[in-house]
C-alpha positions in Angstrom: 6.8 27.4 9.7 4.0 27.8 7.2 4.6 29.4 3.8 1.7 31.3 2.3 1.8 32.6 -1.2 0.8 36.2 -1.9 -1.4 35.7 -5.0 -1.5 39.4 -5.7 2.3 39.4 -6.0 2.2 36.4 -8.4 2.7 37.4 -12.0 -0.6 37.6 -13.9 0.3 34.9 -16.5 0.9 32.4 -13.6 -2.3 33.4 -11.8 -4.5 32.4 -14.8 -2.8 29.1 -15.7 -5.5 26.3 -15.3 -2.8 23.7 -14.5 -1.4 25.9 -11.7 -4.8 26.6 -10.3 -5.7 22.9 -10.3 -2.4 22.1 -8.5 -3.0 24.7 -5.9 -6.6 23.7 -5.3 -5.5 20.0 -5.1 -3.0 21.0 -2.4 -5.8 22.6 -0.4 -8.2 19.7 -1.0 -5.6 17.2 0.2 -4.9 19.2 3.3 -8.6 19.7 4.1 -9.4 16.0 3.7 -6.3 14.7 5.4 -6.7 16.9 8.5 -10.4 16.2 8.7 -9.9 12.5 8.5 -7.0 12.6 11.0 -9.5 14.1 13.5 -11.5 10.9 13.1 -8.4 8.6 13.4 -8.6 7.8 9.7 -6.7 8.4 6.5 -7.7 8.8 2.9 -6.6 5.2 2.1 -8.6 3.9 5.0 -11.7 5.5 3.6 -11.0 4.3 0.1 -10.5 0.7 1.2 -13.6 0.7 3.4 -15.8 2.2 0.7 -14.6 -0.3 -1.8 -15.3 -3.2 0.5 -18.7 -1.9 1.3 -19.6 -1.3 -2.3 -18.2 -4.5 -3.8 -17.9 -6.9 -0.9 -14.9 -9.0 0.3 -11.9 -8.9 -1.9 -8.4 -10.3 -2.1 -5.6 -7.8 -1.4 -4.8 -7.7 -5.1 -8.4 -7.0 -6.0 -8.7 -4.3 -3.4 -5.6 -2.7 -4.7 -7.1 -2.6 -8.2 -10.4 -1.2 -6.9 -8.8 1.6 -4.9 -5.6 2.4 -6.8 -3.6 1.8 -3.6 -0.3 0.1 -4.4 -0.2 -3.4 -3.0 2.8 -2.7 -0.8 1.0 0.3 0.7 -2.3 -1.5 1.0 -0.8 -4.1 3.4 -0.1 -1.3 6.0 -3.6 0.1 5.4 -5.2 -3.3 6.0 -3.1 -3.8 9.1 -4.3 -0.5 10.5 -7.9 -1.2 9.7 -7.7 -4.8 11.1 -6.1 -3.4 14.4 -9.1 -1.1 14.7 -11.5 -3.9 14.1 -12.8 -2.5 10.8 -11.8 -5.4 8.6 -10.9 -9.0 8.9 -8.1 -10.6 6.9 -8.5 -14.4 6.4 -7.0 -17.0 4.0 -9.1 -17.5 0.9 -10.8 -20.9 1.1 -10.3 -21.4 -2.7 -6.6 -20.4 -2.7 -4.8 -20.5 0.7 -2.0 -18.3 -0.8 -4.4 -15.4 -0.9 -6.0 -13.3 1.8 -9.5 -12.1 1.6 -10.4 -8.8 3.3 -13.9 -8.4 4.7 -15.6 -5.4 6.2 -16.8 -5.9 9.7 -19.9 -4.4 11.3 -17.6 -2.0 13.2 -16.0 -1.1 9.9 -19.4 -0.5 8.3 -20.4 1.9 11.1 -17.0 3.6 10.8 -17.3 4.2 7.1 -20.8 5.5 7.5 -19.4 8.1 10.0 -16.6 8.9 7.5 -19.2 9.3 4.7 -20.7 12.1 6.7 -17.4 13.7 7.5 -16.2 13.5 3.9 -19.4 15.2 2.8 -18.7 18.0 5.3 -15.1 18.3 4.1 -16.3 18.5 0.5 -18.7 21.3 1.5 -15.7 23.1 3.1 -13.6 22.7 0.0 -16.4 23.9 -2.3 -17.8 26.5 0.0 -17.6 29.4 -2.5 -19.6 27.5 -5.1 -23.4 27.2 -5.4 -24.9 23.7 -5.6 -25.3 24.0 -9.5 -21.7 25.3 -9.7 -20.5 22.3 -7.6 -22.2 19.9 -9.9 -20.9 21.6 -13.0 -17.3 21.7 -11.5 -17.5 18.1 -10.6 -18.7 17.2 -14.1 -15.9 19.2 -15.7 -13.3 17.5 -13.4 -14.7 14.1 -14.3 -14.4 14.9 -18.0 -10.8 16.0 -17.6 -10.0 12.9 -15.6 -11.6 10.6 -18.1 -9.8 12.2 -21.0 -6.4 12.0 -19.4 -7.0 8.5 -18.1 -7.7 7.3 -21.6 -4.5 8.9 -22.7 -2.6 7.0 -20.0 -2.1 10.0 -17.8 -3.6 8.5 -14.6 
């Protein structure tokens, strides 16, 4: 059963609360991205890990956790899933055998390139009512809010 809110029935003061609107848009954004990635046999954390490895190269699990914000305990499952699909290789670190180093494979690189295109399409879907300049402005405003609250310890 799917619940849909009748925005017209929502009291006016609630309809104009920025925090409420951000929360509701975040719910839609999460659904759009999660469903889109599921259609490509991927998840958000898969994409985050693959992008981080592509951008910064091989990493220990601890370093990959720091780069992506994925909890170490959750990252193990993500790495397992990516390794099963041949997108990454986990191998002991030559300098410290207690650590594993995660490396992006050629298959993983091709997969993340396909996901890049999909993510761009999903962003277009999410931001469909906005013009290109509005999208850029909206993204800049979100980045400012995030930076402000991150400095305050909110993220």
